[in-house]
MIDOSE-1310 file (N, C-alpha, C; in nm, 2 decimals, decimal comma, always signed):
residues 259
xxxx	+15,40/+4,79/-3,70/+15,39/+4,94/-3,67/+15,23/+4,97/-3,62; +15,13/+4,93/-3,72/+15,01/+4,93/-3,70/+14,98/+4,90/-3,55; +15,01/+4,78/-3,51/+14,99/+4,75/-3,35/+15,03/+4,83/-3,24; +15,16/+4,88/-3,28/+15,22/+4,98/-3,18/+15,15/+5,08/-3,16
xxxx	+15,10/+5,13/-3,29/+15,00/+5,26/-3,27/+14,88/+5,26/-3,20; +14,83/+5,11/-3,23/+14,71/+5,08/-3,15/+14,74/+5,08/-3,01; +14,84/+5,01/-2,95/+14,86/+5,00/-2,83/+14,89/+5,14/-2,75; +14,97/+5,25/-2,83/+14,97/+5,35/-2,77/+14,84/+5,45/-2,76
xxxx	+14,73/+5,40/-2,85/+14,63/+5,48/-2,82/+14,53/+5,44/-2,71; +14,58/+5,30/-2,69/+14,50/+5,24/-2,55/+14,59/+5,28/-2,42; +14,69/+5,34/-2,44/+14,77/+5,38/-2,31/+14,89/+5,30/-2,30; +14,90/+5,18/-2,37/+15,02/+5,11/-2,34/+15,13/+5,18/-2,44
xxxx	+15,25/+5,18/-2,37/+15,36/+5,26/-2,44/+15,36/+5,40/-2,50; +15,25/+5,46/-2,43/+15,23/+5,61/-2,44/+15,32/+5,70/-2,38; +15,32/+5,82/-2,42/+15,39/+5,93/-2,36/+15,34/+5,94/-2,22; +15,44/+5,99/-2,12/+15,39/+6,01/-2,01/+15,45/+6,14/-1,94
xxxx	+15,37/+6,20/-1,84/+15,42/+6,32/-1,77/+15,44/+6,30/-1,61; +15,53/+6,38/-1,55/+15,57/+6,37/-1,43/+15,60/+6,50/-1,40; +15,53/+6,56/-1,31/+15,54/+6,71/-1,25/+15,63/+6,70/-1,13; +15,74/+6,77/-1,12/+15,82/+6,79/-1,02/+15,82/+6,92/-0,96
xxxx	+15,73/+6,95/-0,85/+15,74/+7,07/-0,76/+15,84/+7,14/-0,71; +15,84/+7,26/-0,72/+15,97/+7,33/-0,66/+15,95/+7,32/-0,48; +15,81/+7,32/-0,46/+15,79/+7,33/-0,31/+15,65/+7,27/-0,32; +15,62/+7,19/-0,25/+15,44/+7,12/-0,21/+15,37/+7,23/-0,15
xxxx	+15,42/+7,34/-0,09/+15,37/+7,42/+0,00/+15,33/+7,54/-0,06; +15,22/+7,63/-0,05/+15,16/+7,72/-0,11/+15,04/+7,80/-0,01; +14,98/+7,91/-0,06/+14,89/+7,97/+0,01/+14,76/+7,99/-0,08; +14,64/+8,01/-0,05/+14,54/+8,08/-0,12/+14,60/+8,20/-0,19
xxxx	+14,57/+8,21/-0,32/+14,64/+8,35/-0,39/+14,76/+8,33/-0,42; +14,82/+8,25/-0,38/+14,98/+8,21/-0,40/+14,99/+8,15/-0,55; +15,12/+8,05/-0,55/+15,12/+8,00/-0,67/+15,19/+7,86/-0,65; +15,19/+7,76/-0,76/+15,26/+7,63/-0,75/+15,35/+7,65/-0,85
xxxx	+15,49/+7,61/-0,84/+15,58/+7,61/-0,96/+15,65/+7,48/-0,96; +15,71/+7,46/-1,08/+15,77/+7,33/-1,09/+15,81/+7,32/-1,23; +15,84/+7,19/-1,28/+15,89/+7,14/-1,41/+15,82/+7,02/-1,45; +15,76/+7,03/-1,55/+15,67/+6,92/-1,62/+15,78/+6,82/-1,71
xxxx	+15,79/+6,69/-1,67/+15,90/+6,62/-1,76/+15,80/+6,51/-1,83; +15,83/+6,54/-1,95/+15,75/+6,47/-2,07/+15,85/+6,36/-2,13; +15,81/+6,23/-2,13/+15,91/+6,12/-2,17/+15,80/+6,05/-2,31; +15,87/+6,06/-2,41/+15,80/+5,97/-2,54/+15,80/+5,82/-2,51
xxxx	+15,68/+5,78/-2,56/+15,65/+5,64/-2,55/+15,72/+5,56/-2,64; +15,66/+5,46/-2,70/+15,72/+5,35/-2,80/+15,73/+5,41/-2,94; +15,63/+5,50/-2,96/+15,61/+5,55/-3,09/+15,60/+5,72/-3,09; +15,62/+5,78/-3,18/+15,61/+5,92/-3,18/+15,47/+5,95/-3,18
xxxx	+15,45/+6,07/-3,11/+15,29/+6,09/-3,08/+15,25/+6,25/-3,10; +15,16/+6,30/-3,15/+15,10/+6,43/-3,16/+15,03/+6,47/-3,02; +15,10/+6,59/-2,97/+15,03/+6,63/-2,86/+14,95/+6,74/-2,88; +14,80/+6,74/-2,83/+14,73/+6,87/-2,84/+14,79/+6,98/-2,73
xxxx	+14,80/+6,94/-2,62/+14,83/+7,02/-2,50/+14,85/+6,96/-2,37; +14,97/+7,03/-2,30/+14,98/+6,98/-2,17/+14,94/+7,07/-2,08; +14,84/+7,02/-1,96/+14,77/+7,11/-1,87/+14,81/+7,07/-1,73; +14,80/+7,14/-1,63/+14,76/+7,14/-1,50/+14,68/+7,20/-1,44
xxxx	+14,64/+7,15/-1,34/+14,50/+7,17/-1,26/+14,51/+7,16/-1,12; +14,44/+7,22/-1,03/+14,43/+7,17/-0,91/+14,30/+7,08/-0,88; +14,31/+6,98/-0,79/+14,21/+6,88/-0,78/+14,15/+6,88/-0,62; +14,05/+6,89/-0,59/+14,00/+6,88/-0,45/+13,90/+6,75/-0,42
xxxx	+13,93/+6,70/-0,32/+13,82/+6,59/-0,27/+13,71/+6,67/-0,20; +13,58/+6,65/-0,25/+13,48/+6,74/-0,16/+13,36/+6,63/-0,12; +13,30/+6,66/-0,03/+13,18/+6,60/+0,01/+13,06/+6,63/-0,08; +12,97/+6,53/-0,11/+12,84/+6,57/-0,17/+12,73/+6,52/-0,10
xxxx	+12,63/+6,59/-0,09/+12,51/+6,54/-0,02/+12,40/+6,55/-0,10; +12,32/+6,43/-0,10/+12,17/+6,44/-0,19/+12,08/+6,34/-0,12; +11,98/+6,41/-0,04/+11,89/+6,35/+0,02/+11,96/+6,31/+0,15; +11,94/+6,17/+0,17/+12,00/+6,10/+0,28/+12,15/+6,03/+0,25
xxxx	+12,17/+6,06/+0,13/+12,32/+5,99/+0,10/+12,44/+6,10/+0,09; +12,54/+6,06/+0,11/+12,66/+6,14/+0,10/+12,77/+6,05/+0,06; +12,86/+6,12/-0,03/+12,98/+6,08/-0,08/+13,07/+6,17/-0,12; +13,21/+6,10/-0,14/+13,29/+6,21/-0,19/+13,32/+6,19/-0,34
xxxx	+13,38/+6,32/-0,41/+13,41/+6,28/-0,54/+13,53/+6,39/-0,55; +13,61/+6,39/-0,67/+13,73/+6,47/-0,70/+13,67/+6,58/-0,79; +13,70/+6,70/-0,78/+13,64/+6,81/-0,84/+13,80/+6,87/-0,89; +13,80/+6,89/-1,01/+13,91/+6,98/-1,08/+13,87/+7,12/-1,10
xxxx	+13,96/+7,22/-1,06/+13,95/+7,36/-1,07/+14,07/+7,43/-1,10; +14,07/+7,54/-1,16/+14,19/+7,63/-1,19/+14,27/+7,58/-1,29; +14,24/+7,52/-1,42/+14,31/+7,45/-1,50/+14,40/+7,56/-1,58; +14,53/+7,54/-1,62/+14,63/+7,62/-1,70/+14,69/+7,54/-1,79
xxxx	+14,71/+7,58/-1,89/+14,80/+7,53/-2,00/+14,95/+7,53/-1,98; +15,01/+7,43/-1,98/+15,16/+7,43/-1,97/+15,23/+7,45/-2,11; +15,16/+7,39/-2,20/+15,27/+7,38/-2,36/+15,13/+7,35/-2,44; +15,13/+7,40/-2,55/+15,04/+7,38/-2,66/+15,08/+7,27/-2,74
xxxx	+15,01/+7,26/-2,88/+15,02/+7,15/-2,97/+15,16/+7,14/-3,00; +15,21/+7,01/-3,03/+15,35/+6,97/-3,07/+15,38/+6,81/-3,08; +15,48/+6,77/-3,10/+15,51/+6,64/-3,12/+15,62/+6,59/-3,03; +15,60/+6,48/-2,97/+15,71/+6,40/-2,89/+15,75/+6,27/-2,96
xxxx	+15,90/+6,27/-2,97/+15,93/+6,15/-3,05/+15,93/+6,01/-2,96; +15,94/+5,88/-3,00/+15,96/+5,78/-2,93/+16,09/+5,80/-2,83; +16,07/+5,81/-2,71/+16,20/+5,78/-2,62/+16,23/+5,92/-2,60; +16,19/+6,02/-2,64/+16,24/+6,16/-2,63/+16,20/+6,21/-2,49
xxxx	+16,26/+6,30/-2,46/+16,24/+6,38/-2,31/+16,25/+6,53/-2,34; +16,16/+6,58/-2,25/+16,16/+6,72/-2,25/+16,10/+6,79/-2,12; +16,15/+6,89/-2,07/+16,13/+6,94/-1,95/+16,08/+7,08/-1,96; +15,95/+7,11/-1,90/+15,88/+7,23/-1,94/+15,86/+7,29/-1,78
xxxx	+15,92/+7,41/-1,76/+15,90/+7,49/-1,62/+15,74/+7,53/-1,63; +15,69/+7,56/-1,51/+15,54/+7,60/-1,52/+15,53/+7,69/-1,38; +15,44/+7,78/-1,39/+15,40/+7,84/-1,28/+15,26/+7,88/-1,24; +15,18/+7,81/-1,16/+15,03/+7,78/-1,17/+14,96/+7,88/-1,05
xxxx	+14,90/+7,98/-1,07/+14,83/+8,04/-0,98/+14,73/+7,96/-0,91; +14,75/+7,98/-0,77/+14,64/+7,93/-0,68/+14,51/+7,99/-0,66; +14,39/+7,98/-0,68/+14,29/+8,04/-0,66/+14,28/+8,09/-0,50; +14,22/+8,21/-0,49/+14,22/+8,28/-0,37/+14,12/+8,20/-0,28
xxxx	+14,02/+8,12/-0,34/+13,93/+8,06/-0,25/+13,98/+7,91/-0,24; +14,10/+7,88/-0,25/+14,12/+7,74/-0,25/+14,13/+7,71/-0,11; +14,07/+7,58/-0,08/+14,08/+7,54/+0,07/+14,22/+7,53/+0,12; +14,24/+7,56/+0,24/+14,38/+7,52/+0,32/+14,38/+7,39/+0,36
xxxx	+14,47/+7,32/+0,37/+14,50/+7,17/+0,41/+14,57/+7,16/+0,54; +14,63/+7,25/+0,60/+14,70/+7,25/+0,73/+14,67/+7,36/+0,81; +14,68/+7,31/+0,94/+14,66/+7,44/+1,04/+14,76/+7,39/+1,16; +14,84/+7,49/+1,18/+14,94/+7,49/+1,29/+15,03/+7,36/+1,29
xxxx	+15,06/+7,31/+1,17/+15,13/+7,19/+1,13/+15,04/+7,08/+1,13; +14,92/+7,08/+1,14/+14,86/+6,96/+1,15/+14,77/+6,96/+1,02; +14,76/+6,84/+0,95/+14,72/+6,80/+0,84/+14,55/+6,80/+0,87; +14,47/+6,84/+0,77/+14,32/+6,85/+0,82/+14,28/+6,70/+0,74
xxxx	+14,23/+6,63/+0,82/+14,20/+6,51/+0,75/+14,07/+6,53/+0,65; +14,00/+6,63/+0,65/+13,88/+6,61/+0,57/+13,91/+6,70/+0,44; +14,05/+6,75/+0,41/+14,06/+6,85/+0,31/+14,20/+6,79/+0,22; +14,17/+6,75/+0,12/+14,27/+6,71/+0,03/+14,30/+6,80/-0,12
xxxx	+14,42/+6,85/-0,14/+14,43/+6,94/-0,26/+14,55/+6,87/-0,34; +14,54/+6,85/-0,47/+14,65/+6,78/-0,54/+14,66/+6,87/-0,67; +14,78/+6,86/-0,73/+14,81/+6,91/-0,88/+14,80/+6,81/-0,95; +14,72/+6,81/-1,06/+14,68/+6,70/-1,18/+14,76/+6,75/-1,31
xxxx	+14,84/+6,68/-1,35/+14,92/+6,72/-1,46/+14,87/+6,61/-1,58; +14,82/+6,65/-1,70/+14,77/+6,58/-1,78/+14,85/+6,61/-1,94; +14,86/+6,53/-2,01/+14,90/+6,52/-2,15/+14,78/+6,49/-2,25; +14,75/+6,57/-2,32/+14,62/+6,54/-2,42/+14,68/+6,49/-2,55
xxxx	+14,67/+6,37/-2,58/+14,70/+6,30/-2,71/+14,59/+6,25/-2,79; +14,57/+6,30/-2,90/+14,45/+6,25/-2,96/+14,44/+6,12/-2,96; +14,31/+6,06/-2,93/+14,27/+5,92/-2,92/+14,35/+5,84/-2,83; +14,42/+5,90/-2,75/+14,50/+5,83/-2,64/+14,44/+5,83/-2,50
xxxx	+14,47/+5,75/-2,40/+14,42/+5,75/-2,27/+14,56/+5,78/-2,20; +14,53/+5,89/-2,13/+14,64/+5,93/-2,03/+14,58/+5,94/-1,87; +14,64/+5,85/-1,79/+14,59/+5,86/-1,66/+14,66/+5,96/-1,58; +14,77/+6,06/-1,64/+14,80/+6,17/-1,57/+14,90/+6,15/-1,45
xxxx	+14,93/+6,26/-1,37/+14,99/+6,25/-1,26/+14,95/+6,35/-1,16; +14,95/+6,30/-1,03/+14,89/+6,38/-0,93/+14,99/+6,41/-0,81; +15,01/+6,51/-0,78/+15,11/+6,55/-0,66/+15,02/+6,60/-0,55; +15,05/+6,58/-0,44/+14,98/+6,63/-0,32/+15,04/+6,78/-0,29
xxxx	+14,94/+6,86/-0,27/+14,98/+7,02/-0,23/+14,93/+7,05/-0,10; +15,02/+7,09/-0,02/+15,00/+7,15/+0,09/+14,95/+7,32/+0,10; +14,83/+7,35/+0,14/+14,79/+7,48/+0,13/+14,78/+7,53/+0,27; +14,87/+7,62/+0,29/+14,85/+7,70/+0,44/+14,76/+7,81/+0,43
xxxx	+14,68/+7,83/+0,55/+14,60/+7,94/+0,54/+14,68/+8,07/+0,56; +14,62/+8,19/+0,49/+14,65/+8,30/+0,50/+14,66/+8,38/+0,62; +14,74/+8,45/+0,64/+14,76/+8,54/+0,78/+14,64/+8,56/+0,87; +14,54/+8,65/+0,77/+14,39/+8,68/+0,85/+14,31/+8,55/+0,86
xxxx	+14,34/+8,45/+0,77/+14,25/+8,35/+0,81/+14,31/+8,26/+0,96; +14,42/+8,27/+0,96/+14,48/+8,23/+1,09/+14,45/+8,28/+1,21; +14,42/+8,43/+1,19/+14,39/+8,54/+1,28/+14,26/+8,50/+1,33; +14,17/+8,48/+1,25/+14,03/+8,45/+1,26/+14,01/+8,35/+1,36
xxxx	+14,08/+8,24/+1,34/+14,10/+8,11/+1,38/+14,15/+8,12/+1,55; +14,25/+8,20/+1,54/+14,31/+8,22/+1,68/+14,21/+8,31/+1,75; +14,15/+8,40/+1,70/+14,04/+8,48/+1,77/+13,92/+8,41/+1,81; +13,86/+8,31/+1,74/+13,77/+8,23/+1,78/+13,79/+8,12/+1,89
xxxx	+13,94/+8,08/+1,88/+13,99/+7,98/+2,01/+14,00/+8,08/+2,13; +14,03/+8,21/+2,12/+14,05/+8,29/+2,23/+13,90/+8,31/+2,30; +13,80/+8,31/+2,21/+13,68/+8,35/+2,26/+13,61/+8,20/+2,32; +13,69/+8,11/+2,33/+13,61/+7,96/+2,39/+13,57/+7,88/+2,29
xxxx	+13,58/+7,91/+2,15/+13,52/+7,81/+2,07/+13,64/+7,71/+2,05; +13,61/+7,59/+2,03/+13,72/+7,48/+2,02/+13,72/+7,42/+1,87; +13,83/+7,42/+1,81/+13,86/+7,38/+1,67/+13,80/+7,22/+1,67; +13,71/+7,20/+1,59/+13,67/+7,06/+1,56/+13,73/+6,99/+1,43
xxxx	+13,75/+7,08/+1,34/+13,80/+6,99/+1,21/+13,75/+7,10/+1,10; +13,76/+7,05/+0,97/+13,73/+7,12/+0,85/+13,70/+7,00/+0,76; +13,61/+7,03/+0,67/+13,58/+6,97/+0,53/+13,55/+7,07/+0,41; +13,53/+7,01/+0,31/+13,52/+7,09/+0,18/+13,39/+7,02/+0,11
xxxx	+13,28/+7,10/+0,10/+13,14/+7,06/+0,06/+13,11/+7,10/-0,08; +13,06/+7,05/-0,16/+13,02/+7,06/-0,30/+12,88/+7,17/-0,29; +12,91/+7,28/-0,36/+12,81/+7,38/-0,38/+12,86/+7,52/-0,38; +12,76/+7,61/-0,37/+12,81/+7,75/-0,39/+12,74/+7,84/-0,30
xxxx	+12,83/+7,93/-0,22/+12,78/+8,02/-0,14/+12,77/+8,17/-0,21; +12,69/+8,25/-0,18/+12,70/+8,40/-0,23/+12,83/+8,43/-0,23; +12,88/+8,49/-0,33/+13,04/+8,53/-0,35/+13,14/+8,42/-0,36; +13,10/+8,31/-0,38/+13,20/+8,21/-0,39/+13,23/+8,19/-0,54
xxxx	+13,37/+8,17/-0,56/+13,43/+8,16/-0,72/+13,41/+8,00/-0,74; +13,42/+7,92/-0,66/+13,46/+7,77/-0,69/+13,33/+7,70/-0,66; +13,33/+7,58/-0,75/+13,21/+7,49/-0,71/+13,20/+7,42/-0,58; +13,26/+7,48/-0,48/+13,26/+7,42/-0,33/+13,32/+7,50/-0,25
xxxx	+13,33/+7,48/-0,14/+13,35/+7,55/-0,01/+13,40/+7,51/+0,12; +13,50/+7,54/+0,17/+13,54/+7,49/+0,29/+13,48/+7,54/+0,41; +13,43/+7,45/+0,50/+13,37/+7,47/+0,63/+13,48/+7,44/+0,75; +13,51/+7,54/+0,84/+13,58/+7,50/+0,95/+13,49/+7,49/+1,07
xxxx	+13,50/+7,38/+1,14/+13,39/+7,36/+1,24/+13,45/+7,39/+1,40; +13,37/+7,45/+1,47/+13,41/+7,49/+1,62/+13,30/+7,45/+1,68; +13,33/+7,39/+1,82/+13,25/+7,36/+1,93/+13,22/+7,47/+2,01; +13,10/+7,49/+2,07/+13,08/+7,63/+2,13/+13,14/+7,64/+2,25
xxxx	+13,17/+7,76/+2,32/+13,21/+7,80/+2,46/+13,12/+7,73/+2,56; +13,16/+7,70/+2,67/+13,07/+7,65/+2,80/+12,94/+7,74/+2,80; +12,97/+7,88/+2,76/+12,84/+7,96/+2,80/+12,73/+7,94/+2,71; +12,77/+7,87/+2,57/+12,66/+7,84/+2,49/+12,61/+7,72/+2,47
xxxx	+12,69/+7,63/+2,54/+12,64/+7,50/+2,53/+12,51/+7,45/+2,58; +12,43/+7,38/+2,54/+12,29/+7,36/+2,56/+12,20/+7,44/+2,47; +12,26/+7,54/+2,39/+12,20/+7,61/+2,31/+12,22/+7,61/+2,16; +12,36/+7,59/+2,15/+12,44/+7,58/+2,02/+12,51/+7,48/+2,00
xxxx	+12,49/+7,39/+1,88/+12,56/+7,27/+1,85/+12,71/+7,30/+1,81; +12,72/+7,41/+1,69/+12,85/+7,42/+1,66/+12,84/+7,58/+1,57; +12,96/+7,62/+1,56/+12,99/+7,72/+1,47/+13,07/+7,68/+1,35; +13,02/+7,71/+1,23/+13,08/+7,68/+1,12/+13,11/+7,82/+1,03
xxxx	+13,25/+7,81/+0,99/+13,31/+7,94/+0,94/+13,36/+7,91/+0,79; +13,32/+7,98/+0,71/+13,36/+7,98/+0,59/+13,45/+8,10/+0,52; +13,56/+8,09/+0,46/+13,65/+8,23/+0,41/+13,62/+8,24/+0,26; +13,57/+8,34/+0,26/+13,57/+8,35/+0,10/+13,67/+8,47/+0,06
xxxx	+13,78/+8,44/+0,05/+13,91/+8,53/+0,02/+13,91/+8,58/-0,13; +13,99/+8,70/-0,13/+14,01/+8,76/-0,24/+14,14/+8,86/-0,27; +14,17/+8,95/-0,34/+14,32/+9,00/-0,34/+14,29/+9,11/-0,23; +14,19/+9,16/-0,19/+14,15/+9,28/-0,10/+14,13/+9,23/+0,02
xxxx	+14,12/+9,10/+0,08/+14,09/+9,06/+0,21/+14,01/+8,95/+0,19; +13,92/+8,91/+0,31/+13,86/+8,79/+0,32/+13,71/+8,82/+0,38; +13,60/+8,76/+0,34/+13,47/+8,76/+0,38/+13,46/+8,64/+0,48; +13,43/+8,65/+0,58/+13,40/+8,53/+0,68/+13,25/+8,51/+0,71
xxxx	+13,22/+8,41/+0,67/+13,07/+8,37/+0,67/+13,07/+8,27/+0,79; +12,96/+8,34/+0,89/+12,94/+8,25/+1,01/+12,81/+8,19/+1,01; +12,82/+8,06/+1,04/+12,68/+8,00/+1,04/+12,67/+7,92/+1,17; +12,57/+7,97/+1,24/+12,54/+7,91/+1,41/+12,44/+7,80/+1,39
xxxx	+12,48/+7,67/+1,42/+12,37/+7,54/+1,43/+12,32/+7,57/+1,56; +12,19/+7,57/+1,58/+12,11/+7,61/+1,69/+12,08/+7,48/+1,74; +12,06/+7,45/+1,87/+12,00/+7,33/+1,92/+11,85/+7,34/+1,95; +11,77/+7,25/+1,93/+11,61/+7,27/+1,93/+11,59/+7,24/+2,09
xxxx	+11,46/+7,30/+2,10/+11,43/+7,27/+2,26/+11,29/+7,18/+2,23; +11,22/+7,19/+2,34/+11,11/+7,11/+2,37/+11,01/+7,17/+2,27; +11,00/+7,28/+2,24/+10,89/+7,34/+2,17/+10,94/+7,43/+2,07; +11,07/+7,40/+2,02/+11,10/+7,45/+1,89/+11,21/+7,37/+1,84
xxxx	+11,22/+7,39/+1,70/+11,31/+7,31/+1,60/+11,44/+7,41/+1,60; +11,56/+7,32/+1,61/+11,71/+7,37/+1,58/+11,72/+7,43/+1,44; +11,79/+7,55/+1,44/+11,81/+7,59/+1,29/+11,93/+7,67/+1,29; +11,96/+7,69/+1,16/+12,12/+7,77/+1,15/+12,06/+7,92/+1,11
xxxx	+12,16/+8,00/+1,18/+12,15/+8,14/+1,17/+12,28/+8,18/+1,11; +12,29/+8,29/+1,03/+12,42/+8,33/+0,97/+12,45/+8,47/+0,97; +12,58/+8,51/+0,95/+12,62/+8,65/+0,93/+12,74/+8,65/+0,87; +12,78/+8,76/+0,81/+12,90/+8,80/+0,74/+12,99/+8,91/+0,80
xxxx	+13,13/+8,89/+0,81/+13,23/+9,01/+0,84/+13,32/+9,01/+0,73; +13,38/+9,13/+0,72/+13,49/+9,14/+0,61/+13,62/+9,19/+0,70; +13,73/+9,12/+0,65/+13,86/+9,16/+0,70/+13,96/+9,18/+0,60; +14,04/+9,28/+0,60/+14,17/+9,30/+0,52/+14,26/+9,20/+0,53
xxxx	+14,36/+9,19/+0,45/+14,48/+9,10/+0,46/+14,57/+9,15/+0,58; +14,57/+9,28/+0,62/+14,64/+9,36/+0,71/+14,58/+9,33/+0,85; +14,46/+9,26/+0,85/+14,38/+9,26/+0,99/+14,43/+9,13/+1,05; +14,54/+9,15/+1,12/+14,61/+9,03/+1,19/+14,64/+9,06/+1,34
xxxx	+14,56/+9,18/+1,40/+14,58/+9,20/+1,54/+14,45/+9,09/+1,60; +14,50/+8,98/+1,66/+14,40/+8,88/+1,74/+14,27/+8,98/+1,83; +14,34/+9,04/+1,89/+14,22/+9,10/+1,99/+14,11/+9,19/+1,92; +14,16/+9,26/+1,82/+14,08/+9,35/+1,75/+14,00/+9,25/+1,66
xxxx	+14,05/+9,15/+1,60/+13,95/+9,06/+1,54/+13,86/+8,98/+1,61; +13,90/+8,95/+1,73/+13,81/+8,88/+1,83/+13,70/+8,95/+1,88; +13,70/+9,10/+1,89/+13,62/+9,18/+1,92/+13,49/+9,17/+1,82; +13,55/+9,19/+1,71/+13,44/+9,21/+1,61/+13,37/+9,08/+1,58
xxxx	+13,43/+8,96/+1,59/+13,38/+8,83/+1,60/+13,28/+8,81/+1,70; +13,32/+8,86/+1,84/+13,24/+8,84/+1,94/+13,10/+8,93/+1,92; +13,14/+9,05/+1,89/+13,03/+9,15/+1,85/+12,92/+9,07/+1,74; +12,97/+9,01/+1,63/+12,88/+8,98/+1,51/+12,82/+8,82/+1,60
xxxx	+12,87/+8,73/+1,68/+12,81/+8,64/+1,74/+12,69/+8,69/+1,83; +12,73/+8,77/+1,89/+12,65/+8,83/+2,01/+12,50/+8,90/+1,93; +12,54/+8,98/+1,81/+12,43/+9,02/+1,75/+12,33/+8,92/+1,68; +12,42/+8,81/+1,62/+12,31/+8,68/+1,59/+12,25/+8,65/+1,69
xxxx	+12,31/+8,63/+1,81/+12,22/+8,59/+1,92/+12,12/+8,67/+2,00; +12,13/+8,78/+1,98/+12,02/+8,89/+2,02/+11,91/+8,87/+1,92; +11,93/+8,87/+1,81/+11,82/+8,87/+1,71/+11,75/+8,73/+1,72; +11,82/+8,64/+1,76/+11,75/+8,50/+1,78/+11,71/+8,47/+1,91
xxx	+11,76/+8,52/+2,00/+11,71/+8,50/+2,14/+11,80/+8,39/+2,22; +11,92/+8,37/+2,19/+12,00/+8,27/+2,26/+12,09/+8,33/+2,33; +12,11/+8,44/+2,35/+12,20/+8,50/+2,43/+12,13/+8,58/+2,54
């Protein structure tokens, strides 16, 4: 028995968890629902807690180095302390709120290669090692986010891709933020490298952070300039949103002298 208890603490014969999602698709500010299936190992074990959390793969930059790491956010408890007998099974339903500023992973049916979100499920057993369970989650953009992207496309900006970067912007709730990258329209080529857009969403709408990466000339350095716009969740008129975005971009250009 002592050997079996030792093996359980090392992870062999340990209790395991498996989350089955009702749907793998959600939105920022939405929810992920499903059932956690707990199966007892070779011996009875005390459990401190079962929890779920979201996990994002983010880019980290330090000096000239760049790498990716997994960052956990939005952890919630599914079940508290208890005991699972050897070989026993339990099913625990859960509903997990998705943070408003969670990055979206898909656009127009295409998965964004630089954005990965998963639901991590772990059982906390004293002294034991639990590798947990990770399920991929598809996060669709909010209607207003999709409207902003459509409006920029209509203005001639070409979607390049998206990634998630470690760090914080003013107004951000998470330790990372998503950047959506656009190539400039022909009228700005030669003066602008790209436009980067970050969405800081909340219950009442979304703040759109615009960052323009300028090209440097023979006598000047390229540099970034930025601005912000706020849209409500009901602002889904592409023409109206495009007009505000166009005015904001032109205002940035007028201040910096590249329009």
